[in-house]
PAFIPA-652526 format. One line per 4 residues: number of its first residue (from 1); their letters; for each residue x, y, z of N, C-alpha, C. Coordinates in Angstrom, 1 decimal, m for minus. Atoms other than C-alpha are relative to their C-alpha. Last residue first. Layout:
residues N
NUM> a> X Y Z X Y Z X Y Z; ...
//
This chain:
residues 281
281> xxxx> m0.6 1.2 0.6 m92.1 44.0 19.4 1.5 0.4 m0.3; m0.6 0.8 m1.0 m93.3 46.6 21.9 0.8 m1.2 m0.6; 0.3 1.4 0.0 m93.8 49.2 19.3 0.6 m0.8 1.1; m1.2 0.9 0.2 m93.6 52.8 20.2 m0.4 m1.4 0.1
277> xxxx> m0.9 m0.2 m1.1 m96.9 54.5 19.7 1.2 m0.9 m0.2; m1.4 0.1 0.4 m99.5 55.0 17.0 0.9 0.3 1.2; m0.3 1.4 0.4 m103.2 54.3 17.7 1.5 m0.2 m0.3; 0.4 1.0 m1.0 m104.0 57.4 19.7 0.4 m1.4 m0.3
273> xxxx> m0.7 m0.3 m1.3 m102.1 59.8 17.6 m0.3 m1.1 1.0; m1.4 0.4 0.1 m103.3 58.2 14.4 0.8 0.2 1.3; m0.3 1.0 m1.0 m106.9 58.3 15.3 1.4 m0.4 0.0; 0.7 m0.4 m1.2 m107.9 61.5 13.5 0.3 m1.0 1.2
269> xxxx> m0.8 m0.9 m0.8 m105.3 60.9 10.9 m0.6 0.3 1.3; m1.0 0.7 m0.8 m107.0 57.8 9.7 0.8 0.9 0.9; m1.3 m0.7 0.1 m110.1 59.7 8.6 1.0 m0.6 0.9; m0.6 m0.3 m1.3 m112.9 57.2 8.3 1.3 0.7 m0.2
265> xxxx> m1.4 0.5 m0.2 m114.6 57.3 5.0 0.5 0.5 1.3; m1.0 m1.0 0.3 m118.3 58.0 5.3 1.4 m0.6 0.3; m0.4 m0.9 m1.2 m120.3 54.8 5.4 1.0 1.1 m0.5; m1.4 0.1 m0.4 m121.8 53.4 2.2 0.3 1.0 1.1
261> xxxx> m0.7 m1.2 0.4 m125.6 53.2 2.1 1.5 m0.1 0.5; m0.8 m0.6 m1.1 m126.7 49.6 2.3 0.7 1.3 m0.5; 0.8 0.0 m1.2 m129.4 48.2 0.1 0.6 0.6 1.2; 0.8 m1.2 m0.1 m127.6 49.4 m3.0 m0.9 0.0 1.3
257> xxxx> m0.9 m1.0 m0.6 m125.0 46.6 m2.6 m0.8 1.3 0.2; m0.4 m1.0 1.0 m127.8 44.1 m3.3 0.8 1.1 0.7; 0.9 m1.2 0.1 m127.9 41.4 m0.7 0.5 0.9 m1.0; 1.0 0.4 1.0 m126.1 38.0 m1.1 m1.0 1.2 m0.3
253> xxxx> m0.6 0.1 1.3 m122.9 39.2 0.6 m1.0 m0.3 m1.1; m0.5 m1.2 0.6 m125.0 40.5 3.6 0.6 m0.2 m1.4; 0.8 m0.3 1.2 m127.0 37.3 4.3 0.6 1.2 m0.8; m0.1 1.1 0.9 m124.4 35.9 6.7 m0.7 0.3 m1.3
249> xxxx> m1.3 0.1 0.6 m124.0 39.3 8.2 0.2 m1.2 m0.9; m0.1 m1.1 1.0 m127.7 39.8 8.8 1.4 0.0 m0.7; 0.9 0.3 1.2 m128.0 36.4 10.4 0.2 1.1 m1.0; m0.4 1.2 0.8 m125.0 36.9 12.7 m0.8 m0.2 m1.2
245> xxxx> 0.7 1.2 m0.2 m125.7 40.5 13.9 0.3 m1.2 m0.9; m0.3 0.7 m1.3 m124.6 43.9 12.9 m0.9 m1.2 0.1; 0.9 m0.1 m1.1 m124.7 45.1 9.3 0.4 m0.8 1.2; 0.4 1.4 m0.3 m121.6 45.5 7.1 m1.0 0.1 1.2
241> xxxx> 1.0 0.0 m1.0 m121.5 49.1 5.9 m0.5 m1.4 0.2; 1.3 0.6 0.5 m118.3 49.0 4.0 m1.0 m0.1 1.2; 0.9 m1.0 0.3 m115.7 51.4 5.5 m1.3 m0.5 m0.6; 0.1 m0.2 1.4 m114.0 48.5 7.2 m1.0 1.2 m0.3
237> xxxx> 1.4 0.0 0.6 m112.8 47.8 10.7 0.1 0.2 m1.5; 0.5 1.2 0.8 m109.7 48.3 12.9 m1.4 0.3 m0.6; 1.0 m0.6 0.8 m108.1 51.5 14.1 m0.6 m1.0 m1.0; 1.2 m0.4 m0.7 m105.0 49.8 15.4 m1.0 0.5 m1.0
233> xxxx> 1.3 m0.1 0.7 m101.6 48.5 14.5 m1.2 0.4 0.8; 0.8 1.2 m0.3 m98.5 49.4 16.5 m1.3 0.1 m0.8; 1.4 m0.3 0.0 m95.8 51.8 15.3 m0.7 m1.4 0.4; 0.3 m1.1 m0.9 m92.0 52.0 15.9 m1.5 0.4 0.0
229> xxxx> m0.7 0.0 m1.3 m91.1 49.9 12.9 m0.4 1.2 0.8; m0.8 m1.2 m0.3 m93.6 49.5 10.1 0.6 m0.1 1.4; m0.4 0.2 m1.4 m94.7 45.9 9.2 0.8 1.2 0.5; 0.1 m1.3 m0.6 m96.6 46.0 5.9 0.3 m0.2 1.5
225> xxxx> m0.2 0.0 m1.4 m95.9 43.1 3.5 m0.1 1.5 0.5; 1.2 m0.4 m0.7 m97.5 42.9 0.1 0.1 0.1 1.5; 0.1 m1.4 m0.1 m94.4 42.8 m2.1 m1.3 0.5 0.7; 1.0 m0.5 1.0 m94.8 39.2 m3.3 m0.2 1.5 0.2
221> xxxx> m0.3 0.4 1.3 m91.7 37.9 m1.5 m0.8 0.7 m1.1; m1.2 m0.7 0.3 m92.3 39.9 1.7 0.5 m0.3 m1.4; 0.3 m1.4 0.2 m95.9 38.7 1.8 1.3 0.9 m0.4; 0.7 m0.1 1.2 m94.8 35.1 1.3 m0.4 1.5 m0.3
217> xxxx> m1.0 m0.3 1.1 m92.3 35.5 4.1 m0.7 0.1 m1.4; 0.0 m1.4 0.3 m95.2 35.8 6.6 1.0 0.3 m1.2; m1.4 m0.2 0.6 m95.6 32.0 6.6 0.1 1.4 m0.5; m1.0 0.6 m0.8 m98.7 31.6 8.9 1.5 0.3 m0.4
213> xxxx> 0.6 0.4 m1.2 m101.8 33.3 7.6 1.0 m0.6 1.0; m0.4 1.3 m0.5 m100.3 35.3 4.8 m0.6 m0.3 1.4; 1.0 1.0 0.3 m102.3 38.2 3.4 0.4 m1.3 0.7; m0.1 1.1 m1.0 m100.2 41.0 5.1 m1.1 m1.1 m0.2
209> xxxx> m1.4 0.4 m0.4 m101.3 44.0 3.0 m0.1 m1.2 1.0; m0.5 1.1 0.9 m104.4 44.9 1.0 1.4 m0.4 0.3; 1.0 0.7 0.8 m105.0 48.2 2.9 0.7 m1.1 m0.9; 0.1 1.4 m0.4 m102.4 49.0 5.5 m1.0 m0.8 m0.9
205> xxxx> m1.3 0.6 0.3 m101.3 52.4 4.1 0.0 m1.5 0.3; m0.3 0.2 1.4 m104.9 53.4 3.9 1.3 m0.7 m0.3; m0.8 m1.2 0.4 m105.7 52.9 7.6 0.5 m0.3 m1.4; 0.7 m0.8 1.0 m108.5 50.5 8.5 0.7 1.3 m0.3
201> xxxx> 0.0 m1.5 m0.2 m106.2 48.1 10.2 m0.7 0.7 m1.1; 1.4 m0.4 m0.3 m107.2 44.4 9.8 m0.1 1.5 0.2; 0.9 0.4 1.1 m104.0 43.4 7.9 m1.4 0.5 0.3; m0.2 m1.0 1.0 m102.0 45.4 10.5 m0.9 m0.3 m1.2
197> xxxx> 0.8 m1.2 m0.4 m103.5 43.2 13.2 0.2 1.1 m1.1; 1.4 0.1 0.5 m102.1 40.3 11.2 m0.9 1.1 0.4; 0.0 0.2 1.4 m98.4 41.3 11.5 m1.5 0.0 m0.5; m0.3 m1.3 0.6 m98.7 42.5 15.1 m0.2 0.0 m1.5
193> xxxx> 1.2 m0.9 m0.2 m100.4 39.2 16.0 0.2 1.4 m0.5; 0.2 m0.3 m1.4 m97.5 37.4 14.4 m1.3 0.7 0.2; 1.1 m1.0 m0.2 m97.0 35.7 11.0 m0.2 0.1 1.5; 1.2 0.6 m0.6 m93.7 33.8 11.0 m1.0 1.1 0.2
189> xxxx> 0.3 1.4 0.5 m90.8 34.7 8.7 m1.3 m0.6 0.4; 0.0 0.0 1.5 m90.2 38.4 9.0 m0.3 m1.3 m0.6; 1.2 m0.8 0.4 m91.3 38.4 12.7 m0.1 0.1 m1.6; 0.9 0.9 0.7 m88.7 35.6 13.2 m1.3 0.7 m0.5
185> xxxx> m0.3 0.1 1.5 m86.1 38.3 13.8 m1.0 m0.9 m0.7; m1.4 m0.3 0.4 m87.7 39.1 17.2 0.2 m0.2 m1.5; m0.5 1.2 0.8 m91.1 37.4 17.7 1.4 0.2 m0.5; m1.2 m0.3 0.8 m92.0 39.8 20.5 0.5 m1.2 m0.7
181> xxxx> m1.1 1.0 m0.1 m95.5 39.1 21.6 1.1 0.4 m0.9; m1.2 m0.6 0.5 m98.2 41.7 22.4 1.1 m1.0 0.2; m1.3 0.3 m0.8 m101.6 40.2 22.8 1.2 0.6 m0.7; m0.5 m1.3 m0.4 m105.1 41.2 21.7 1.2 m0.2 0.9
177> xxxx> 0.1 m0.3 m1.4 m105.7 37.9 19.9 0.6 1.4 0.3; 1.0 m1.0 m0.3 m106.3 37.9 16.2 0.0 0.4 1.4; m0.1 m1.2 0.9 m103.1 36.2 15.2 m1.0 1.1 0.3; m1.0 m0.9 m0.5 m103.3 33.9 18.3 0.2 1.2 m0.8
173> xxxx> 0.5 m0.6 m1.2 m106.6 32.4 17.2 1.0 1.0 0.6; 1.0 m0.9 0.5 m105.2 31.7 13.7 m0.6 0.8 1.2; m0.8 m1.2 0.5 m102.1 30.1 15.2 m1.0 1.1 m0.4; m0.5 m0.8 m1.2 m104.4 27.8 17.2 0.8 1.2 m0.4
169> xxxx> 1.1 m0.5 m0.9 m106.3 26.6 14.2 0.5 0.9 1.1; 0.7 m1.0 0.8 m103.4 26.3 11.7 m1.1 0.6 0.9; m0.8 m1.3 0.0 m101.3 24.5 14.3 m0.7 1.1 m0.7; 0.1 m0.5 m1.3 m104.1 21.9 14.8 0.8 1.3 0.1
165> xxxx> 1.3 m0.5 m0.3 m104.5 21.4 11.1 m0.1 0.6 1.4; 0.1 m1.3 0.7 m100.7 21.1 10.6 m1.4 0.6 0.2; m0.8 m1.0 m0.6 m100.4 18.5 13.3 m0.2 1.3 m0.6; 0.7 m0.4 m1.3 m103.3 16.5 11.9 0.8 1.1 0.8
161> xxxx> 1.2 m0.8 0.3 m101.8 16.6 8.4 m0.7 0.4 1.3; m0.5 m1.3 0.4 m98.4 15.5 9.7 m1.2 0.9 m0.3; m0.4 m0.7 m1.2 m100.0 12.6 11.6 0.5 1.4 m0.4; 1.1 m0.3 m0.8 m101.9 11.4 8.5 0.4 0.9 1.2
157> xxxx> 0.5 1.0 m0.9 m98.9 11.4 6.2 m1.1 0.6 0.9; m0.5 m0.2 m1.3 m98.6 13.8 3.3 m0.6 m1.0 1.0; m0.3 1.3 m0.7 m99.6 12.3 0.0 0.6 0.2 1.3; m1.4 0.4 0.2 m99.5 15.3 m2.4 0.4 m1.2 0.8
153> xxxx> m0.4 0.2 1.4 m103.1 16.1 m3.0 1.3 m0.7 m0.1; 0.6 1.2 0.6 m104.5 15.7 0.5 0.3 m0.3 m1.4; 0.1 1.1 m1.0 m102.3 18.0 2.5 m0.5 m1.3 m0.6; m1.3 0.8 0.0 m101.4 20.1 m0.5 m0.1 m1.2 0.9
149> xxxx> m0.3 0.7 1.2 m105.1 21.1 m0.9 1.3 m0.8 0.0; 0.0 1.5 m0.2 m105.6 21.9 2.8 0.2 m0.8 m1.3; m1.1 0.4 m0.8 m104.6 25.6 2.6 0.1 m1.5 0.2; m1.2 m0.2 0.8 m107.0 26.2 m0.3 1.3 m0.4 0.8
145> xxxx> m0.1 1.1 1.0 m109.8 24.6 1.7 1.3 0.2 m0.8; m0.5 1.1 m0.7 m109.1 27.1 4.6 0.2 m1.2 m1.0; m1.3 m0.3 m0.4 m109.6 30.0 2.2 0.7 m1.2 0.8; m0.9 m0.2 1.1 m112.5 28.5 0.4 1.4 0.3 0.4
141> xxxx> m0.2 1.2 0.7 m114.4 27.1 3.4 1.0 0.1 m1.1; m0.8 1.0 m0.8 m113.7 30.1 5.6 0.2 m1.3 m0.8; m1.3 m0.5 m0.1 m115.1 32.6 3.0 1.0 m1.0 0.7; m0.6 0.2 1.4 m118.1 30.5 2.4 1.4 0.4 m0.1
137> xxxx> m0.3 1.4 0.2 m118.8 30.3 6.2 0.6 m0.3 m1.4; 1.2 0.5 0.7 m118.5 34.1 6.7 0.4 m1.5 m0.4; m0.3 0.2 1.4 m115.8 34.7 9.2 m1.2 m0.6 m0.7; 1.0 m0.7 0.9 m116.2 36.0 12.7 0.5 0.0 m1.4
133> xxxx> 1.1 0.9 0.5 m114.3 33.2 14.5 m1.0 0.8 m0.9; m0.5 0.9 1.1 m111.1 35.2 14.8 m1.1 m0.8 m0.6; 0.3 m0.7 1.3 m113.0 37.8 16.9 0.5 m0.9 m1.2; 1.3 0.4 0.4 m112.8 35.3 19.8 m0.4 0.6 m1.3
129> xxxx> 0.0 1.4 0.5 m109.0 35.6 20.0 m1.4 m0.4 m0.4; m0.4 1.0 m1.0 m109.2 39.4 20.2 m0.1 m1.4 m0.5; m0.6 1.3 0.3 m109.5 42.4 17.9 0.3 m0.8 1.3; m0.8 0.2 m1.1 m111.9 45.3 18.4 0.5 m1.5 m0.1
125> xxxx> m0.5 m1.3 m0.5 m113.5 46.7 15.3 0.9 m0.1 1.2; m0.5 0.0 m1.4 m114.2 43.5 13.4 0.6 1.3 0.4; 0.9 m0.9 m0.7 m116.0 44.4 10.1 0.4 0.0 1.5; m0.7 m1.3 m0.2 m113.0 42.9 8.3 m0.9 1.0 0.8
121> xxxx> m1.1 0.2 m0.9 m114.4 39.4 8.8 0.7 1.3 0.3; 0.5 0.4 m1.2 m117.7 40.4 7.2 1.1 m0.2 1.1; 0.2 m1.2 m0.8 m115.8 42.2 4.5 m0.7 m0.3 1.3; m1.1 m0.2 m0.9 m114.6 38.8 3.4 m0.2 1.2 0.8
117> xxxx> 0.0 1.1 m1.0 m118.0 37.8 1.9 1.1 0.3 1.1; 1.2 m0.2 m0.8 m118.4 41.2 0.2 m0.1 m1.1 1.0; m0.3 m0.9 m1.1 m114.8 40.9 m1.0 m1.2 0.2 0.9; m0.6 0.8 m1.1 m115.6 37.8 m3.0 0.2 0.9 1.2
113> xxxx> 1.0 1.0 m0.5 m118.0 39.7 m5.3 0.5 m0.8 1.2; 1.1 m0.6 m0.8 m115.5 42.6 m5.5 m1.1 m0.9 0.5; 1.2 0.2 0.7 m112.5 40.5 m6.5 m1.2 0.5 0.7; m0.1 m0.7 1.3 m109.3 42.0 m5.1 m1.2 m0.2 m0.9
109> xxxx> m0.1 m1.4 m0.1 m109.6 41.3 m1.4 m0.1 0.7 m1.4; 1.1 m0.5 m0.8 m111.0 37.8 m1.6 0.1 1.5 0.2; 1.1 m0.1 0.9 m108.4 37.1 m4.3 m1.3 0.6 0.7; m0.2 m1.2 0.9 m105.7 37.9 m1.9 m1.1 0.2 m1.0
105> xxxx> 0.3 m1.2 m0.9 m107.1 35.4 0.6 0.2 1.3 m0.8; 1.4 m0.2 0.0 m107.1 32.8 m2.2 m0.4 1.2 0.9; 0.6 m0.3 1.3 m103.5 33.3 m3.0 m1.5 0.2 0.0; m0.4 m1.3 0.4 m102.2 33.6 0.6 m0.7 0.4 m1.3
101> xxxx> 0.7 m0.9 m0.8 m104.1 30.5 1.7 0.2 1.4 m0.5; 1.3 0.2 0.4 m102.6 28.4 m1.1 m0.9 1.0 0.7; 0.0 m0.6 1.3 m99.2 29.8 m0.3 m1.4 m0.1 m0.6; 0.2 m1.5 m0.1 m100.0 29.1 3.3 0.1 0.7 m1.3
97> xxxx> 1.4 m0.3 m0.4 m100.5 25.4 2.6 m0.3 1.5 0.1; 0.9 0.3 1.1 m97.2 25.1 0.7 m1.5 0.4 0.3; m0.5 m0.8 1.1 m95.0 26.7 3.4 m1.0 m0.1 m1.2; 0.2 m1.4 m0.4 m96.9 25.3 6.4 0.3 0.9 m1.2
93> xxxx> 1.4 m0.3 0.0 m97.2 21.9 4.7 m0.3 1.4 0.4; 0.4 0.0 1.4 m93.5 21.7 3.9 m1.5 0.4 m0.1; m0.5 m1.3 0.6 m92.6 22.6 7.5 m0.5 0.2 m1.4; 0.7 m1.1 m0.6 m94.9 19.8 8.8 0.4 1.4 m0.6
89> xxxx> 1.3 m0.1 0.6 m93.5 17.3 6.3 m0.8 1.2 0.6; m0.2 m0.6 1.4 m90.0 18.1 7.5 m1.3 0.1 m0.7; m0.3 m1.5 m0.2 m91.0 17.6 11.2 0.2 0.6 m1.4; 1.2 m0.8 m0.3 m92.8 14.3 10.3 0.3 1.5 0.1
85> xxxx> 0.2 m0.2 m1.4 m89.6 12.8 8.7 m1.2 0.9 0.2; m0.8 m1.0 m0.6 m90.2 12.0 5.0 m0.2 0.1 1.5; m1.1 0.6 m0.6 m91.8 8.7 4.0 1.0 1.0 0.7; 0.4 0.6 m1.3 m95.1 10.3 3.3 1.1 m0.6 0.8
81> xxxx> 0.4 m1.1 m0.8 m93.7 12.5 0.5 m0.3 m0.6 1.4; m1.3 m0.7 m0.3 m91.9 9.5 m1.1 m0.3 1.1 1.0; m0.7 0.8 m0.9 m95.1 7.5 m1.0 1.3 0.6 0.5; 0.7 m0.1 m1.3 m97.0 10.3 m2.6 0.7 m0.8 1.1
77> xxxx> m0.3 m1.3 m0.5 m94.4 10.5 m5.4 m0.7 0.2 1.4; m1.4 0.0 m0.5 m94.6 6.7 m6.0 0.4 1.4 0.7; 0.0 0.7 m1.3 m98.4 6.9 m6.2 1.4 0.0 0.6; m0.5 1.4 0.0 m98.1 9.4 m9.1 0.0 m0.6 1.4
73> xxxx> m1.3 0.1 m0.8 m100.2 12.6 m8.7 0.4 m1.5 0.1; m1.0 m0.9 0.5 m102.9 13.3 m11.4 1.4 m0.1 0.7; m0.2 0.0 1.5 m105.5 10.6 m11.3 1.3 0.7 m0.4; m0.1 1.4 0.3 m105.5 9.8 m7.5 0.3 m0.1 m1.5
69> xxxx> m1.4 0.3 m0.1 m104.9 13.6 m7.1 0.3 m1.5 m0.3; m0.8 m0.6 1.0 m108.3 14.4 m8.5 1.4 m0.5 0.1; 0.3 0.7 1.2 m110.1 11.9 m6.2 0.8 0.6 m1.2; m0.5 1.4 0.0 m108.3 13.2 m3.2 m0.3 m0.8 m1.2
65> xxxx> m1.4 m0.1 0.1 m108.9 16.9 m4.1 0.6 m1.4 0.0; m0.4 m0.4 1.4 m112.6 16.3 m4.7 1.5 0.0 m0.2; 0.4 1.2 0.9 m113.0 14.4 m1.4 0.4 0.3 m1.4; m1.0 1.1 m0.3 m111.1 17.2 0.5 m0.3 m1.2 m0.9
61> xxxx> m1.3 m0.4 0.7 m113.2 20.0 m1.1 1.0 m1.2 0.2; 0.2 0.1 1.4 m116.5 18.2 m0.1 1.3 0.3 m0.8; 0.1 1.4 0.4 m115.3 17.7 3.4 m0.1 m0.2 m1.5; m1.3 0.5 0.1 m114.3 21.3 3.7 0.1 m1.5 m0.4
57> xxxx> m0.6 m0.6 1.2 m117.8 22.3 2.9 1.4 m0.5 m0.2; 0.6 0.7 1.2 m119.2 19.9 5.5 0.6 0.5 m1.3; m0.5 1.4 0.0 m116.8 21.1 8.2 m0.5 m0.7 m1.2; m1.3 m0.1 0.5 m117.6 24.8 7.4 0.6 m1.4 m0.2
53> xxxx> 0.1 m0.3 1.4 m121.3 24.1 7.9 1.4 0.0 m0.7; 0.6 1.1 0.8 m120.7 22.2 11.1 m0.1 0.3 m1.5; m0.8 1.3 0.1 m118.2 24.6 12.6 m0.6 m1.0 m0.9; m0.7 0.2 1.3 m120.0 27.9 11.9 0.6 m1.4 m0.3
49> xxxx> 0.8 0.5 1.1 m122.5 27.7 14.7 0.7 m0.3 m1.3; 0.8 1.2 m0.3 m120.7 27.9 18.0 m0.7 m0.6 m1.2; m0.8 1.1 m0.6 m117.8 30.2 17.1 m0.8 m1.3 0.2; m0.8 0.5 1.1 m120.0 32.4 14.9 0.8 m1.2 0.5
45> xxxx> 0.9 0.7 0.9 m122.4 32.8 17.8 0.7 m0.6 m1.2; 0.2 1.3 m0.7 m119.5 33.7 20.1 m1.0 m0.8 m0.8; m1.1 0.9 0.3 m118.6 36.4 17.6 m0.1 m1.4 0.6; 0.1 0.3 1.4 m122.0 38.0 17.9 1.1 m1.0 m0.4
41> xxxx> 1.0 1.1 0.1 m121.7 37.8 21.7 m0.3 m0.4 m1.5; m0.6 1.2 m0.4 m118.4 39.7 21.6 m1.0 m1.2 m0.1; 0.3 1.0 1.0 m119.9 42.5 19.5 0.6 m1.4 0.4; 1.1 m0.1 0.9 m118.4 45.2 21.7 m0.1 m1.2 m1.0
37> xxxx> 0.0 m1.3 0.7 m116.0 44.1 24.4 m1.2 0.0 m1.0; 1.3 0.0 0.6 m116.7 41.4 27.0 m0.1 1.3 m0.8; 0.3 1.3 0.5 m113.1 40.9 27.7 m1.3 m0.1 m0.7; 0.7 0.9 m0.9 m112.6 44.6 27.9 m0.1 m1.4 m0.6
33> xxxx> 1.1 0.6 0.7 m109.9 46.6 26.1 m0.7 m1.1 0.9; 1.3 m0.5 m0.3 m108.0 48.7 28.6 m1.2 m0.6 m0.8; 0.4 0.0 m1.4 m104.6 48.1 27.1 m1.4 0.6 0.2; 0.8 m1.2 m0.3 m104.3 47.5 23.4 m0.5 m0.1 1.4
29> xxxx> m0.5 m1.0 1.0 m101.5 45.0 22.6 m0.7 1.3 0.2; 0.9 m0.6 1.0 m102.3 43.3 25.9 0.7 0.9 m1.0; m0.8 m0.6 1.1 m99.7 41.1 27.6 m0.9 0.6 m1.0; m1.3 m0.1 m0.4 m101.2 40.0 31.0 0.9 0.8 m1.0
25> xxxx> m0.1 m0.9 m1.2 m104.8 40.5 30.3 1.4 0.3 0.4; 0.4 m1.4 0.4 m104.6 39.1 26.8 0.0 1.0 1.1; m1.1 m0.6 0.7 m102.6 36.2 28.2 m0.4 1.4 m0.5; m1.1 m0.4 m0.9 m105.3 35.4 30.8 1.2 0.7 m0.7
21> xxxx> 0.5 m1.1 m0.8 m108.1 35.5 28.1 1.1 0.4 1.1; m0.3 m1.3 0.5 m106.0 33.4 25.7 m0.5 1.2 0.8; m1.3 m0.3 0.4 m105.6 30.1 27.4 0.2 1.5 m0.3; m0.8 0.2 m1.1 m108.8 29.5 29.3 1.5 0.4 m0.3
17> xxxx> 0.3 m1.1 m1.0 m110.8 31.0 26.5 0.9 m0.1 1.2; m0.6 m1.2 0.5 m109.1 28.7 24.0 m0.2 1.2 0.9; m1.5 0.1 m0.2 m109.9 25.7 26.2 0.7 1.3 m0.5; m0.3 m0.2 m1.4 m113.5 26.7 26.4 1.5 0.0 0.3
13> xxxx> 0.3 m1.4 m0.3 m113.8 27.1 22.6 0.4 0.3 1.5; m1.1 m0.8 0.6 m112.0 23.7 22.0 m0.2 1.5 0.4; m1.2 0.2 m0.8 m114.5 22.1 24.4 1.2 0.8 m0.5; 0.1 m0.7 m1.2 m117.4 23.8 22.6 1.2 m0.2 0.9
9> xxxx> m0.2 m1.4 0.3 m116.2 22.6 19.2 m0.1 0.8 1.3; m1.5 m0.1 0.2 m115.9 19.0 20.5 0.3 1.5 m0.2; m0.7 0.2 m1.3 m119.4 19.2 21.9 1.5 0.2 m0.1; 0.3 m1.2 m0.8 m120.8 20.6 18.6 0.7 m0.1 1.4
5> xxxx> m0.8 m1.1 0.5 m119.1 17.9 16.6 m0.2 1.2 0.8; m1.4 0.3 m0.4 m120.6 15.2 18.9 0.9 1.1 m0.5; m0.1 m0.3 m1.4 m124.1 16.7 18.5 1.5 m0.2 0.5; 0.0 m1.5 m0.2 m123.7 16.9 14.7 0.2 0.4 1.5
1> x> m1.4 m0.5 0.4 m122.6 13.2 14.7 0.0 1.6 0.2
//
């Protein structure tokens, strides 16, 4: 089974490369960024190795949620949910699932112990589709698990859940991709690469902003949105001294904070001229 899962993961990875690499070259948010940019090999290791561990963790969460919902959620309610049109179920899953993601994602930023896991993801300094895979397994299990709770607790149909899971995966890759896409008025409703790149920006005005993974409106409702007009995000990374390399990064949250000397704060003004220009969106 592990071999089959690895092959499926490899096929998805190759398909993603065939889709996103040409788009990133045609519509780059940051021109001149190389395909084989810094730390690309490290992120490839995440893409190849994280799947099995994350899958097992999500399986445990799903089983727990299904058992709990059999006691707490009436069968008639689940049947009513499953009888809805698939398109309506998918919209409901996006809204409810992303509320779960938003909540847990925000916790990872506000609780110091959780932030050490999430800092691994924020150590990305050059954004592209492959960088989306640099997530500590425990971080990914909890944030993605939160988005799956409504799927298996409320009785949504199998096809709606499959469609939502596929949309979640590909949308996540797009959010991190080095692409410039104009979402128009939908930029206030649907999370875009511009929206999520601001979340990764290491500029003070962007700290703890744009937590939503799909339904951007949650950030506007809860006052955590940051989408300035006339600027584009940049200057990515974190001031935390997250080590390089897959094994060191996996171990990082469990190591004593005193083992790493804090980096000097990066002056955002030094890079503001280079990273601020007229938005293409």
